[in-house]
C-alpha positions in Angstrom: 39.4 82.1 79.2 40.5 84.8 81.7 40.1 83.2 85.0 38.2 85.2 87.7 37.6 82.9 90.2 38.6 79.1 90.6 37.7 77.3 93.4 37.9 73.8 95.0 34.4 72.2 95.0 34.5 68.9 95.5 36.7 65.1 96.0 35.1 61.7 94.8 35.1 58.7 93.7 31.8 57.5 92.8 29.3 59.1 90.0 27.0 60.0 93.2 29.5 62.5 94.3 30.0 64.6 90.8 28.7 67.5 90.2 25.1 67.4 88.6 24.6 70.8 86.8 26.0 69.7 83.7 28.8 72.0 83.2 31.3 71.0 80.6 34.8 69.4 81.6 38.3 68.9 81.4 40.5 66.1 82.9 43.9 65.8 83.1 44.9 62.5 83.9 48.7 61.0 83.9 51.5 58.8 85.2 52.0 58.8 89.0 54.0 62.8 89.8 53.8 64.3 85.8 52.7 67.1 86.9 49.1 67.3 86.4 48.5 69.7 89.6 51.1 71.8 88.8 49.8 72.5 85.3 46.1 73.0 87.1 47.7 75.7 89.0 49.4 77.2 86.4 46.7 77.7 84.1 44.3 78.7 86.8 46.9 81.0 88.3 46.2 79.8 91.7 49.4 78.4 93.1 48.6 75.5 95.5 44.9 75.4 94.7 45.6 71.4 93.4 48.3 69.9 95.8 51.2 69.0 94.3 53.7 66.5 96.3 56.8 65.1 95.6 55.6 61.7 96.4 53.5 59.7 94.3 50.3 58.9 94.4 49.1 62.4 96.3 45.7 62.9 94.6 43.7 60.0 95.6 40.2 60.9 94.2 38.7 62.7 91.2 39.1 66.7 92.3 36.5 68.7 90.7 37.4 72.5 90.3 34.9 75.0 89.6 36.4 77.7 87.2 34.5 80.9 86.8 30.9 79.0 87.2 31.4 77.9 84.1 33.3 74.5 83.6 35.1 72.5 85.9 38.6 71.1 85.9 38.9 67.6 86.9 42.7 66.1 88.7 42.3 62.7 88.5 44.6 60.3 90.1 47.6 59.6 88.4 48.8 56.4 87.1 51.6 53.7 87.6 54.6 54.2 90.0 52.1 55.4 93.5 53.1 54.7 97.0 49.6 53.2 98.0 47.9 49.4 98.7 47.2 47.7 95.6 43.7 47.6 96.5 43.5 51.7 96.5 45.2 51.4 93.1 42.6 48.9 91.3 39.9 51.4 93.2 41.9 53.9 91.1 41.6 52.3 87.9 38.2 51.6 87.7 36.9 54.7 89.2 39.0 56.9 86.4 37.6 54.0 83.6 34.2 54.7 84.1 35.0 58.5 84.3 36.3 58.9 81.2 34.1 56.1 79.3 30.4 57.3 81.0 31.0 61.2 81.9 28.8 63.0 79.0 30.1 66.4 79.9 33.7 65.5 79.9 34.5 67.5 76.9 37.9 66.6 77.1 41.1 65.2 78.6 44.4 65.8 78.3 47.4 63.8 79.3 50.3 64.3 80.3 53.5 62.6 80.0 57.1 63.7 80.9 58.7 65.3 77.8 61.8 63.6 79.5 61.0 59.7 79.2 59.8 58.3 76.8 55.8 57.2 76.8 55.1 54.1 79.0 53.0 51.3 77.9 50.1 52.3 80.7 49.9 56.1 78.9 49.3 54.0 75.2 46.8 51.9 77.2 45.3 55.6 78.3 44.9 57.1 74.7 43.2 53.3 73.7 41.0 53.7 76.2 40.1 57.1 75.3 39.7 56.3 71.7 37.4 53.7 72.3 35.5 56.1 74.9 35.6 58.3 71.4 36.8 61.4 73.7 38.4 64.4 72.3 41.9 63.9 73.6 45.3 66.6 73.7 48.8 65.1 74.9 50.6 67.1 77.0 54.9 67.2 77.2 55.5 68.6 80.9 58.8 69.2 82.5 59.9 70.6 78.6 62.0 73.3 80.7 64.6 70.4 82.1 65.3 69.5 78.8 68.1 71.4 76.6 67.0 73.0 74.0 68.9 70.4 71.9 67.5 67.6 73.2 63.8 69.0 72.7 62.7 67.9 69.2 64.1 64.5 69.5 61.8 64.1 72.8 58.6 65.7 71.8 59.8 62.9 68.5 59.8 60.3 70.4 56.4 61.1 72.1 55.0 61.8 69.0 56.5 57.9 67.7 55.4 56.0 70.6 51.7 57.4 70.8 51.5 57.5 67.2 50.8 61.0 66.5 51.5 64.0 65.0 54.3 65.8 66.1 51.9 68.9 66.2 49.2 67.2 68.2 51.6 67.4 71.2 51.9 70.6 73.7 55.3 71.6 75.4 54.7 72.5 78.8 56.5 74.1 81.6 55.3 74.8 85.1 58.2 77.2 85.5 58.1 79.2 82.5 54.5 79.0 81.6 55.5 77.6 78.1 52.5 75.8 76.3 49.9 78.0 78.7 48.4 80.0 75.9 48.1 77.1 73.2 46.2 74.9 76.3 43.7 77.6 76.5 43.2 78.4 73.0 42.5 74.3 72.7 39.8 74.8 76.2 38.0 78.0 74.7 37.7 76.4 71.7 35.3 73.4 73.1 33.7 75.5 75.8 
C-alpha cells in the first residue's frame, strides 16, 4: 500500500469512543519502549505522527490513525515497566484485553519484542490472549540494527524458541535502516 495520507484520528479508553465506520484495524502492542510508535511512524512515512519518548508509558490510550481513509493503525499502551500508577496499568490491561478480544474490525495484531532481549512472560501472555481471541498475529523483532550480524540469528532463534514460533514467522525490524518495512506492508496489504 502506498501511504498517501496518515493522520491522527482519536484517542480512547472506551469502546464507545472508537471509530464506528467498520474499516479494518491493525494494532501494535508490546512492552513499554519496545518501539511501537517508531515502527508506526516508519511504516507511515510520517516522522512524529505517533508520539515517541525515552520514558516508558508515553502512550496511555488507544490511539487511532487514519491511513488513506481505508484502514486504521492502532497504537496501544505498552505493557510491563512504565512510570505510571498501578491503577493506570490496571486500566490499560483491562482496556487492551477488551479491545484485542472483542473488536471485530481488528484484522491483525503486530506483537513487538526487542530483538536484544529474551521475550518476557508478558510477551508470552499477550500471544496467549491473542491466540484465545483467534486474532491473526505477527511477531516483529524491533531494534535489530543494534545487534551485530553475528548476534542476529542467535537472537531471532531465542525469540522463536521462547514464543514457540517458526523462525520465519518473525520479522526483524529497524526504524533506523527501515529493515522489515517491505515485509510488514506485504502482510498488511494481504489482509486489507
